[in-house]
Each structure stands twice: as C-alpha cells, then as structure tokens.
C-alpha positions as semicolon CSV with decimal commas, in nm:
position;residue;x (nm);y (nm);z (nm)
1;X;22,845;-0,879;-5,224
2;X;22,960;-1,027;-5,567
3;X;22,596;-0,913;-5,668
4;X;22,689;-0,519;-5,541
5;X;22,970;-0,463;-5,627
6;X;22,827;-0,554;-6,043
7;X;22,538;-0,325;-5,922
8;X;22,757;-0,035;-5,797
9;X;22,953;-0,138;-6,137
10;X;22,687;-0,099;-6,360
11;X;22,485;0,197;-6,177
12;X;22,896;0,418;-6,219
13;X;22,796;0,299;-6,664
14;X;22,494;0,474;-6,627
15;X;22,643;0,768;-6,478
16;X;22,864;0,810;-6,731
17;X;22,700;0,788;-7,013
18;X;22,406;1,032;-6,851
19;X;22,631;1,294;-6,874
20;X;22,805;1,147;-7,257
21;X;22,571;1,098;-7,388
22;X;22,411;1,246;-7,727
23;X;22,045;1,106;-7,745
24;X;21,759;1,229;-7,843
25;X;21,468;1,417;-7,592
26;X;21,238;1,123;-7,704
27;X;21,583;0,921;-7,587
28;X;21,651;1,045;-7,261
29;X;21,266;1,052;-7,128
30;X;21,212;0,670;-7,248
31;X;21,579;0,583;-7,055
32;X;21,468;0,803;-6,731
33;X;21,093;0,620;-6,654
34;X;21,331;0,319;-6,738
35;X;21,492;0,437;-6,430
36;X;21,263;0,518;-6,218
37;X;21,131;0,194;-6,278
38;X;21,454;-0,041;-6,156
39;X;21,503;0,256;-5,879
40;X;21,103;0,177;-5,755
41;X;21,168;-0,231;-5,794
42;X;21,524;-0,160;-5,538
43;X;21,328;0,026;-5,328
44;X;21,072;-0,199;-5,282
45;X;21,304;-0,429;-5,209
46;X;21,336;-0,286;-4,869
47;X;21,600;-0,042;-4,801
48;X;21,849;-0,001;-4,488
49;X;21,838;0,313;-4,264
50;X;22,225;0,426;-4,333
51;X;22,469;0,190;-4,570
52;X;22,630;-0,095;-4,409
53;X;22,922;-0,073;-4,228
54;X;23,117;-0,348;-4,175
55;X;23,266;-0,469;-3,789
56;X;23,530;-0,403;-3,673
57;X;23,802;-0,657;-3,797
58;X;23,632;-0,554;-4,182
59;X;23,592;-0,173;-4,002
60;X;24,024;-0,247;-3,964
61;X;24,150;-0,429;-4,285
62;X;23,936;-0,164;-4,473
63;X;23,691;-0,383;-4,597
64;X;23,429;-0,094;-4,718
65;X;23,236;-0,208;-4,985
66;X;23,008;0,096;-4,994
67;X;23,263;0,393;-4,901
68;X;23,226;0,682;-5,146
69;X;23,666;0,683;-5,223
70;X;23,671;0,300;-5,257
71;X;23,371;0,100;-5,224
72;X;23,289;-0,130;-5,565
73;X;22,958;-0,140;-5,422
74;X;22,919;0,273;-5,392
75;X;22,899;0,409;-5,789
76;X;22,974;0,722;-5,657
77;X;23,364;0,531;-5,597
78;X;23,624;0,520;-5,878
79;X;23,643;0,346;-5,738
80;X;24,079;0,368;-5,529
81;X;24,244;0,044;-5,503
82;X;24,460;0,145;-5,235
83;X;24,788;-0,123;-5,116
84;X;24,966;-0,135;-4,840
85;X;25,409;-0,160;-4,879
86;X;25,643;-0,358;-4,640
87;X;25,780;-0,005;-4,586
88;X;25,465;0,041;-4,428
89;X;25,378;0,382;-4,691
90;X;25,096;0,305;-4,920
91;X;25,010;0,285;-5,271
92;X;24,625;0,416;-5,470
93;X;24,543;0,357;-5,818
94;X;24,248;0,503;-5,993
95;X;24,100;0,606;-6,312
96;X;23,839;0,940;-6,267
97;X;23,564;0,938;-6,557
98;X;23,420;1,305;-6,698
99;X;23,179;1,291;-6,398
100;X;23,441;1,386;-6,159
101;X;23,530;1,702;-6,457
102;X;23,567;2,036;-6,276
103;X;23,772;2,286;-6,514
104;X;23,710;2,096;-6,857
105;X;23,949;1,854;-6,861
106;X;24,094;1,776;-6,520
107;X;23,873;1,655;-6,198
108;X;23,734;1,882;-5,955
109;X;23,983;1,987;-5,715
110;X;23,722;1,868;-5,427
111;X;23,781;1,517;-5,553
112;X;24,119;1,617;-5,596
113;X;24,125;1,628;-5,125
114;X;23,878;1,366;-5,162
115;X;24,208;1,074;-5,262
116;X;24,446;1,282;-5,102
117;X;24,239;1,295;-4,768
118;X;24,152;0,914;-4,829
119;X;24,475;0,772;-4,907
120;X;24,634;0,938;-4,631
121;X;24,432;0,726;-4,387
122;X;24,551;0,430;-4,544
123;X;24,898;0,562;-4,511
124;X;24,884;0,642;-4,098
125;X;24,677;0,309;-4,060
126;X;24,888;0,123;-4,187
127;X;25,215;0,244;-3,934
128;X;24,973;0,119;-3,668
129;X;24,808;0,480;-3,613
130;X;24,490;0,494;-3,753
131;X;24,320;0,819;-3,615
132;X;24,054;1,055;-3,844
133;X;24,139;1,363;-4,029
134;X;24,138;1,664;-3,812
135;X;24,324;1,911;-4,055
136;X;24,405;1,827;-4,399
137;X;24,561;2,150;-4,699
138;X;24,601;2,080;-5,046
139;X;24,866;2,205;-5,259
140;X;24,736;2,189;-5,629
141;X;25,041;2,199;-5,846
142;X;24,846;2,206;-6,200
143;X;24,511;2,038;-6,321
144;X;24,505;1,607;-6,248
145;X;24,335;1,504;-6,576
146;X;24,035;1,218;-6,616
147;X;24,051;0,909;-6,802
148;X;24,395;0,817;-6,728
149;X;24,558;0,569;-6,505
150;X;24,609;0,820;-6,187
151;X;24,873;0,675;-5,840
152;X;24,848;0,805;-5,540
153;X;25,168;0,757;-5,315
154;X;25,141;0,811;-4,848
155;X;25,272;0,791;-4,578
156;X;25,325;0,790;-4,195
157;X;25,582;1,112;-4,106
158;X;25,535;1,193;-3,795
159;X;25,348;1,091;-3,447
160;X;25,280;1,312;-3,153
161;X;25,075;1,102;-2,894
162;X;24,757;1,109;-3,067
163;X;24,890;1,321;-3,290
164;X;25,015;1,232;-3,704
165;X;25,122;1,355;-3,969
166;X;25,116;1,232;-4,277
167;X;25,216;1,371;-4,620
168;X;25,082;1,233;-4,987
169;X;25,043;1,254;-5,367
170;X;24,912;1,237;-5,749
171;X;25,147;1,131;-5,997
172;X;25,027;1,145;-6,362
173;X;25,336;1,062;-6,589
174;X;25,638;1,052;-6,359
175;X;25,413;1,413;-6,223
176;X;25,332;1,523;-5,968
177;X;25,004;1,740;-6,030
178;X;24,890;1,753;-5,632
179;X;25,054;1,757;-5,323
180;X;24,868;1,709;-4,964
181;X;24,998;1,708;-4,629
182;X;24,763;1,604;-4,304
183;X;24,663;1,588;-3,936
184;X;24,532;1,305;-3,782
185;X;24,428;1,195;-3,413
186;X;24,378;0,874;-3,302
187;X;24,077;0,825;-3,117
188;X;24,026;0,851;-2,715
189;X;23,899;0,569;-2,532
190;X;23,565;0,710;-2,540
191;X;23,549;0,721;-2,876
192;X;23,647;0,459;-2,972
193;X;23,355;0,270;-2,739
194;X;23,078;0,458;-2,940
195;X;23,265;0,383;-3,300
196;X;23,251;-0,002;-3,186
197;X;22,858;0,021;-3,061
198;X;22,741;0,246;-3,430
199;X;23,001;-0,083;-3,553
200;X;22,777;-0,370;-3,413
201;X;22,425;-0,139;-3,435
202;X;22,509;-0,094;-3,830
203;X;22,744;-0,411;-3,926
C-alpha cells in the first residue's frame, strides 16, 4: 500500500500544480502528452472495475486508503486524518489546497460539508454506534480558508434506538468557521448482510 500512497501523493501534487502553473501553452501541451502516457501505462497494467475496499475488520477500523476524504492513496483526498479520543469524541486535521477553492481564498462549501460528514461518521463509530448519514445540516459561519491547518471536532450527542445524533465543527485559529448536525441510522441486519457481501467481493 505504500506504493499506492506514494502514487496518490504524486498525483495530488500534480493536481495542485495544474491549477497554479504559469507554464506557457507549449509547456502545458508537453505536460499533457506526458500525463496521457503515464495514464496509459497504468491502464495497460490492468484496471479494477471499482476501487478496492478493505475487509470488514479493516472497514471497522476506518482503514480506507482509497476514500475520497481520508484515503492517502486517493489524490482527491486532502487527506483528513482522524483521531478518536478517550472520551469518545474525535478530532480531525487536514490542510486543504487551491484545488478545493470555492469563494476566493476559501474552501468550496461542498468540501466543507464533505469534511464534516466524514468526521461525524467517525464520531458515531467512536461511540459504538456506527451508521449511515440520513440527514446533514451545515451552518457556514464564515469562510473556511485553504492552505492553513484545519481542526475538526465531533461527538455523538444522543442515541435513540437506530437513530444516532451527532455534531461537529471546523476550527481555524480557535474560530469556528462551520458547524454541522447530523442524523445517522445504524444499519439493519439485512443491510449489514448486504454490506458484508459487498466487502467480501471487493476486498
């Protein structure tokens, strides 16, 4: 997996360079040709039909190398790192890049929601109530900048049967830039059986 992580980091660097470069048209054309050649090299080595998933134990541990949010092997991911604390809350850290920009100088609102949704999932799992997002409400209090360390904090607030309520926020220099509340539903036995089948087939 270290090779996949290194490849993901290299492509992540390329993605940032592609939106920031001052290269002239000829240089961009040359780079484009080289990138197509590299893509063909990877394609000719064979492609999976879908991204690889971990087995059930790996999924339970949060081992998702190709996740678009926490996966170090996925160049789209920042990636976000998440730590579960002893009090069953979670803390996430990441630094977003210009490729994530929406309003000038700030992260696109969709990425803000994505980061919060991911962290909320970790928060429910840390409390022993892993589930799937059913509702997500985000309040954008001020622009969330890129290029600086972001801290995300989340926790499970209430559990009512299969309904799990959680909340989280993004903090920059001790200032909350966005906050979210979410409803998660723990999967039914039937849903869990289907999930296990999917993981078994794709791990």
